[in-house]
C-alpha positions in Angstrom: -104.7 48.9 -74.4 -103.3 46.3 -76.8 -103.8 48.3 -80.0 -104.4 51.9 -81.2 -106.8 53.2 -83.8 -105.0 56.4 -84.9 -107.6 58.2 -86.9 -111.4 57.7 -87.3 -111.0 57.0 -91.0 -108.5 54.2 -90.5 -109.4 50.6 -91.4 -106.4 49.2 -89.5 -105.2 49.4 -86.0 -101.6 49.2 -84.8 -100.6 46.6 -82.1 -99.0 48.3 -79.1 -97.9 44.9 -77.9 -97.9 41.4 -79.4 -101.3 40.0 -80.2 -101.7 36.3 -80.4 -103.7 34.3 -82.9 -107.3 33.8 -81.6 -107.0 36.8 -79.2 -109.9 39.2 -79.3 -109.2 42.9 -78.8 -111.5 46.0 -78.6 -110.3 49.3 -79.9 -112.4 52.4 -80.6 -115.6 50.3 -80.6 -114.1 47.7 -83.0 -114.1 44.2 -81.7 -111.7 42.0 -83.7 -110.2 38.6 -83.3 -106.7 38.1 -84.6 -106.6 35.5 -87.4 -102.8 35.2 -87.0 -100.1 36.5 -84.7 -99.7 40.3 -85.0 -96.3 41.7 -83.7 -95.9 44.9 -81.8 -96.0 47.9 -84.3 -97.7 45.9 -87.0 -101.2 46.4 -88.4 -104.4 44.4 -88.0 -107.4 44.8 -90.3 -110.5 46.2 -88.4 -112.8 45.3 -91.3 -112.7 43.4 -94.6 -110.7 45.2 -97.2 -111.4 44.3 -100.9 -108.7 43.7 -103.4 -107.5 47.0 -104.8 -109.1 49.0 -102.0 -107.2 51.6 -99.9 -105.5 50.7 -96.6 -105.9 53.8 -94.4 -103.7 54.8 -91.5 -103.2 58.3 -89.9 -106.4 59.2 -91.9 -104.3 58.8 -95.2 -104.0 56.1 -97.8 -100.8 54.2 -97.1 -101.3 51.3 -99.5 -103.7 49.3 -101.7 -104.7 45.7 -101.0 -103.2 43.2 -103.5 -105.8 40.7 -102.5 -108.9 40.5 -100.3 -108.0 41.0 -96.7 -110.3 39.6 -94.0 -111.0 41.4 -90.7 -108.5 40.3 -88.1 -105.7 39.6 -90.6 -102.2 40.9 -90.4 -101.8 43.8 -92.9 -98.3 44.1 -94.3 -96.0 43.7 -97.3 -97.4 40.3 -98.3 -100.9 41.6 -99.0 -100.6 45.3 -99.9 -98.5 47.5 -102.2 -97.5 51.1 -102.4 -99.5 53.5 -104.6 -96.7 56.0 -105.0 -95.3 57.1 -108.4 -92.9 59.7 -109.6 -95.7 61.9 -110.8 -97.8 64.0 -108.4 -99.7 67.2 -108.5 -99.9 69.6 -105.6 -102.3 72.5 -104.7 -102.0 75.0 -101.9 -104.7 74.3 -99.3 -103.6 76.5 -96.4 -104.4 75.3 -92.9 -103.5 76.9 -89.6 -103.5 75.2 -86.2 -103.2 76.8 -82.8 -100.0 76.4 -80.9 -99.9 75.6 -77.2 -99.4 78.4 -74.6 -96.0 77.9 -72.9 -94.5 80.0 -70.1 -91.1 81.6 -71.0 -88.2 79.3 -70.5 -84.4 79.7 -70.5 -81.2 77.6 -70.6 -77.6 78.1 -69.5 -75.7 78.5 -72.8 -72.8 80.4 -74.3 -73.1 83.9 -75.9 -70.8 84.2 -78.9 -69.0 87.4 -79.9 -71.3 87.8 -82.8 -74.4 87.5 -80.5 -75.4 84.0 -81.4 -76.3 81.4 -78.7 -74.5 78.1 -78.3 -75.1 75.0 -76.1 -71.5 73.7 -76.2 -68.1 75.4 -76.1 -65.9 73.0 -78.1 -62.8 73.2 -80.2 -63.3 71.6 -83.6 -60.7 70.5 -86.2 -62.3 70.5 -89.7 -60.2 68.7 -92.3 -60.5 70.5 -95.6 -59.5 67.3 -97.4 -59.6 63.7 -96.4 -55.9 63.2 -96.7 -55.3 65.0 -93.4 -57.8 63.0 -91.4 -55.0 61.1 -89.6 -53.2 64.3 -88.7 -56.4 65.7 -87.3 -56.8 62.6 -85.2 -53.3 62.8 -83.8 -53.8 66.5 -82.9 -57.0 65.6 -81.0 -55.3 62.7 -79.2 -52.2 64.7 -78.3 -54.0 67.9 -77.1 -56.7 66.6 -74.7 -55.0 68.6 -71.9 -56.6 71.7 -73.6 -60.1 70.4 -72.5 -60.4 72.2 -69.2 -62.3 75.0 -67.6 -65.3 76.0 -69.8 -64.0 74.1 -72.9 -66.3 71.1 -73.3 -64.3 69.1 -75.7 -61.8 68.8 -78.6 -63.1 67.0 -81.7 -62.3 66.3 -85.4 -64.6 65.3 -88.2 -63.0 63.0 -90.8 -64.4 62.6 -94.3 -63.0 61.3 -97.6 -63.6 64.4 -99.8 -62.2 67.8 -100.7 -60.1 66.4 -103.6 -60.9 64.3 -106.7 -64.3 66.0 -106.9 -65.8 68.2 -109.6 -68.7 70.6 -110.0 -71.7 70.2 -107.6 -70.0 67.6 -105.4 -67.0 69.9 -104.7 -69.4 72.8 -104.2 -71.4 70.7 -101.7 -68.3 69.6 -99.8 -67.2 73.3 -99.6 -70.6 74.4 -98.5 -71.0 71.8 -95.8 -67.5 72.2 -94.3 -67.6 76.0 -94.2 -71.1 75.7 -92.6 -69.6 73.5 -89.8 -66.8 76.1 -89.3 -69.5 78.7 -88.6 -71.5 76.5 -86.1 -72.0 78.3 -82.8 -71.2 75.2 -80.7 -67.6 75.5 -81.9 -66.0 78.1 -79.7 -62.9 77.8 -81.9 -62.0 76.0 -85.1 -58.8 74.8 -86.8 -59.3 74.3 -90.5 -56.7 71.7 -91.6 -55.6 71.4 -95.2 -52.9 69.5 -97.1 -51.9 72.0 -99.8 -52.5 70.3 -103.2 -56.2 69.4 -102.9 -59.0 70.6 -105.3 -60.6 72.5 -102.4 -57.6 75.0 -102.1 -57.4 77.3 -99.1 -58.3 80.4 -101.1 -61.5 78.8 -102.4 -62.3 77.6 -98.9 -61.8 81.0 -97.4 -63.9 82.7 -100.1 -66.8 80.3 -99.4 -66.4 80.9 -95.6 -66.6 84.7 -96.0 -65.9 87.0 -93.1 -64.6 85.2 -90.0 -63.1 86.1 -86.6 -59.4 85.4 -86.8 -59.3 84.7 -83.0 -61.9 82.0 -83.4 -60.9 80.4 -86.8 -57.4 79.5 -87.8 -55.8 77.6 -90.7 -52.9 75.2 -91.2 -51.7 73.7 -94.5 -49.6 70.7 -93.6 -47.3 70.8 -96.7 -46.2 74.3 -95.7 -44.7 73.5 -92.3 -41.8 71.2 -91.2 -43.8 69.6 -88.4 -47.6 69.8 -88.7 -48.2 68.3 -85.3 -46.0 70.9 -83.6 -47.6 73.7 -85.6 -51.1 72.4 -85.1 -50.6 72.0 -81.3 -49.4 75.6 -81.1 -52.5 76.9 -83.0 -54.8 74.8 -80.8 -53.3 76.3 -77.7 -54.1 79.8 -79.1 -57.6 78.6 -79.9 -58.1 77.2 -76.5 -57.0 80.5 -74.9 -59.8 82.2 -76.9 -62.5 79.6 -76.4 -61.7 79.4 -72.7 -63.0 83.0 -72.2 -66.6 81.9 -72.7 -68.8 81.1 -69.7 -72.4 79.8 -69.5 -75.1 82.3 -68.9 -78.9 82.4 -69.0 -80.3 82.6 -72.5 -84.0 82.5 -73.6 -85.2 79.2 -75.1 -86.3 81.3 -78.1 -82.7 81.3 -79.4 -82.5 77.5 -79.7 -82.5 75.8 -83.1 -83.3 72.1 -82.9 -83.0 69.5 -85.7 -85.4 66.6 -86.0 -84.6 63.2 -87.5 -85.7 59.6 -87.3 -83.9 56.3 -88.1 -84.3 52.7 -87.4 -88.0 53.4 -87.3 -90.7 50.9 -86.4 -94.5 50.8 -86.4 -94.7 52.8 -83.2 -92.5 55.7 -84.5 -95.5 57.6 -85.9 -97.5 56.9 -82.7 -95.2 57.7 -79.9 -91.7 59.2 -80.5 -92.4 61.2 -83.7 -95.6 62.9 -82.4 -93.8 63.5 -79.1 -91.1 65.4 -81.0 -93.9 67.2 -82.8 -95.4 68.3 -79.5 -92.0 69.5 -78.5 -91.5 71.4 -81.8 -94.8 73.2 -81.3 -93.8 74.2 -77.8 -90.4 75.5 -78.7 -91.9 77.5 -81.6 -94.5 78.9 -79.3 -91.5 80.1 -77.2 -90.1 81.8 -80.2 -87.6 79.1 -81.1 -86.8 77.2 -84.3 -87.0 73.6 -85.4 -85.7 72.0 -88.6 -87.2 68.9 -90.4 -85.3 67.1 -93.2 -85.4 63.6 -94.9 -87.2 64.6 -98.1 -87.5 61.1 -99.5 -89.4 60.2 -96.3 -91.9 62.9 -97.0 -93.0 61.2 -100.2 -96.6 60.2 -99.8 -97.2 62.6 -97.0 -96.2 65.9 -98.6 -99.6 67.4 -98.5 -99.7 67.1 -94.7 -96.7 69.5 -94.7 -97.6 71.6 -97.7 -100.9 72.7 -96.2 -99.0 74.3 -93.4 -96.7 76.5 -95.6 -97.3 80.0 -94.3 -97.7 81.4 -97.8 -97.6 80.4 -101.4 -94.0 81.4 -101.9 -93.0 78.9 -99.2 -95.4 76.3 -100.7 -93.7 76.6 -104.1 -90.3 76.2 -102.6 -91.5 73.1 -100.8 -93.0 71.6 -104.0 -89.7 72.3 -105.8 -87.7 70.6 -103.1 -89.8 67.4 -103.3 -89.9 67.4 -107.1 -86.1 68.0 -107.3 -85.5 65.0 -105.0 -87.8 62.8 -107.1 -85.8 63.9 -110.1 -82.6 62.9 -108.3 -84.0 59.4 -108.0 -85.2 59.1 -111.5 -82.0 60.5 -113.0 -80.3 57.6 -111.4 -82.8 55.1 -112.7 -84.4 54.5 -109.3 -88.0 54.5 -108.3 -89.0 57.0 -105.6 -90.7 54.4 -103.4 -87.8 52.0 -102.9 -88.2 52.4 -99.1 -88.8 51.4 -96.2 -85.7 49.4 -95.2 -85.7 45.7 -94.1 -85.5 46.9 -90.5 -88.4 49.3 -90.9 -90.5 46.4 -92.4 -89.6 44.1 -89.5 -90.8 46.8 -87.1 -94.2 47.1 -88.8 -93.7 49.8 -91.5 -95.2 48.5 -94.7 -94.8 51.2 -97.5 -93.1 54.5 -98.0 -96.5 56.2 -97.5 -96.8 54.4 -94.1 -93.2 55.5 -93.2 -93.7 59.1 -94.4 -97.0 59.7 -92.6 -95.2 58.7 -89.4 -92.1 60.7 -90.3 -93.8 64.0 -90.8 -95.4 63.8 -87.3 -92.1 65.3 -86.0 -93.1 68.5 -87.6 -96.0 69.0 -85.2 -98.7 71.5 -86.3 -96.8 74.8 -86.7 -96.6 76.8 -89.9 -93.6 76.1 -92.2 -91.7 79.4 -92.4 -88.9 78.5 -94.8 -87.5 75.8 -97.1 -83.7 75.5 -97.1 -81.3 74.0 -99.5 -78.6 71.5 -98.4 -76.5 72.9 -95.6 -78.2 76.3 -95.8 -78.4 78.1 -92.4 -81.7 78.7 -90.6 -82.5 82.4 -90.6 -86.2 82.4 -89.8 -87.8 81.6 -86.4 -90.3 78.7 -86.6 -90.5 75.4 -88.4 -88.0 75.1 -91.3 -87.8 72.3 -93.8 -84.3 71.4 -95.0 -83.4 69.6 -98.2 -81.5 66.4 -97.6 -81.8 62.6 -97.9 -83.0 60.1 -95.3 -79.6 58.6 -94.6 -78.9 59.1 -90.9 -75.4 60.3 -91.0 -75.9 62.5 -94.1 -79.1 64.2 -92.8 -77.8 64.6 -89.3 -74.7 66.3 -90.6 -76.9 68.5 -92.9 -79.0 69.5 -89.8 -75.8 70.4 -87.9 -74.6 72.5 -90.9 -78.0 74.3 -91.0 -77.2 75.5 -87.4 -79.1 73.0 -85.2 -77.7 73.3 -81.7 -79.0 69.8 -81.0 -80.6 66.9 -82.9 -83.6 64.9 -81.7 -83.4 61.4 -83.2 -86.3 59.1 -82.8 -85.7 55.3 -83.3 -87.6 52.1 -82.8 -84.7 49.8 -83.3 -81.8 51.8 -81.9 -78.6 53.2 -83.3 -75.4 54.4 -81.7 -74.2 57.1 -84.1 -73.8 60.8 -83.1 -73.7 64.0 -85.2 -71.3 66.9 -84.4 -74.2 68.5 -82.5 -75.5 66.7 -79.4 -77.7 63.9 -80.6 -80.6 62.9 -78.4 -81.9 59.4 -79.0 -85.6 58.9 -78.4 -87.0 55.4 -78.2 -90.4 54.6 -79.6 -90.9 51.7 -77.2 -89.9 51.0 -73.6 -88.3 47.6 -74.4 -85.6 49.4 -76.5 -85.1 52.0 -73.8 -84.4 49.3 -71.3 -82.4 47.1 -73.6 -80.1 49.9 -75.0 -79.7 52.2 -72.1 -76.2 53.1 -73.4 -77.8 54.4 -76.6 -81.1 55.9 -75.6 -81.6 59.2 -73.8 -85.4 59.6 -73.7 -88.2 57.1 -73.7 -91.4 57.9 -75.6 -92.6 54.3 -75.2 -94.4 55.6 -72.1 -97.1 56.8 -74.5 -97.7 53.3 -75.8 -97.6 52.0 -72.2 -100.4 54.4 -71.3 -98.3 56.1 -68.7 -98.5 59.6 -70.2 -100.2 61.4 -73.1 -98.4 62.9 -76.1 -98.7 66.4 -74.6 -97.2 65.2 -71.3 -94.4 63.5 -73.2 -93.8 66.7 -75.2 -93.6 68.7 -72.0 -91.1 66.2 -70.5 -89.0 66.4 -73.7 -88.9 70.2 -73.6 -87.6 70.0 -70.0 -85.0 67.4 -71.1 -83.9 69.5 -74.1 -83.3 72.5 -71.9 -81.2 70.4 -69.5 -79.1 69.2 -72.5 -78.8 72.7 -73.8 -77.5 73.7 -70.3 -74.8 71.0 -70.4 -76.3 67.6 -69.5 -74.5 65.1 -71.8 -76.3 62.8 -74.2 -75.3 59.1 -74.5 -73.4 59.8 -77.7 -71.4 62.6 -76.0 -70.6 60.3 -73.1 -69.1 57.8 -75.5 -67.3 60.4 -77.6 -69.2 59.5 -80.8 -69.1 62.3 -83.3 -69.4 61.7 -87.1 -70.1 63.5 -90.4 -71.1 62.4 -93.8 -71.2 64.6 -96.9 -73.9 64.2 -99.6 -72.5 63.5 -103.1 -73.9 62.7 -106.5 -71.1 62.8 -109.1 -67.9 61.2 -110.1 -64.7 60.7 -108.1 -61.6 61.4 -110.2 
């Protein structure tokens, strides 16, 4: 099969492999001859489309034709435009879909003292301020001997903030960092400060709330003669504590999995994203939780999600989340539709509506049970929506802070980054999987290749996630890639 017709209402098909000029293809009863070369992931017109008429994909309008488009033409940025604007009205039209039946599953994880489940048993150093990033790095490099027994790793997460920030930015830094301290994958945490930063230790501890003094310790570098000696001694105490944990069998219902896409292409919404959606439905059917973010990449596809809010209260929270993000754009003098990226367009994504309709496929068909603010922890079982931008590092950090044990990251072009939580890279096409085997963990290109259905790929992804939860390393973990980025909006002093 050289192309796919996603929805009966669509007037375009998507090439699953390159189609050459003059080549005739048949898809869903449409026979069409390509009037020009159509690259993999790009769209071909299945019928004539009049100037100003809607271009339809996923059963939704993704653009309007800027000129008459002839059957067989390439449909892309040169002959269509977005129809998005800052203004939109939403109404609650509730829809419920059945979830699949899934036999109970388990994984081998860690049970924390507070009862929470974890999939890694690591020691984390969290810099309270960017000035101590170098000290954190030295402490990690000089104390790798602590990584033994059941301790899976020793990591630090540098960032430039914690000082010279005011108001909401300082509050967001504090919220994000304290949320990371609480993450269950960290068996023990050293919070490292300088001593003169805006985010003073008392403020940080107040935001953190109650904590286990065996698991979480603090060091202010200006208060000790030798911060490396003092830090190493504290890390030894933390390692003694973290080393007491052992893997045990835990129900899959206790997993929280984040879902993200980046470096997307025209196959993202056809292979990898709906595969993640099938996985999400299966985990939720098991009683687990998933988290969807990237609010700007919901623009144009909001109603697909809004219709699945489990009640009007959740619907109103979802509407507010989207409208607040649109206001964030307009307050900075930016249009809401300045997306997709050049790489997205090269891969076949034409407008933000096109990108968004593919992006939300990761949410599957489950009911949305909650809408979370930035770095707010998941508290309800099921599908959660988390406020955050589309930027890969910022949103993946946000998902980790919300409590995601693991992040599923779909990509059509590839990316090597990793979040603090194990980050599973899922390719939309087999060519990427074969080319970037050191980046990609799971190939969803098999769906485009006709080797398995979306449901079969979803089942396979569930199996893989449970193996990773039980200790199998992702490619980013093998390469030691762990990064964070903190969302900011205001001035730097």
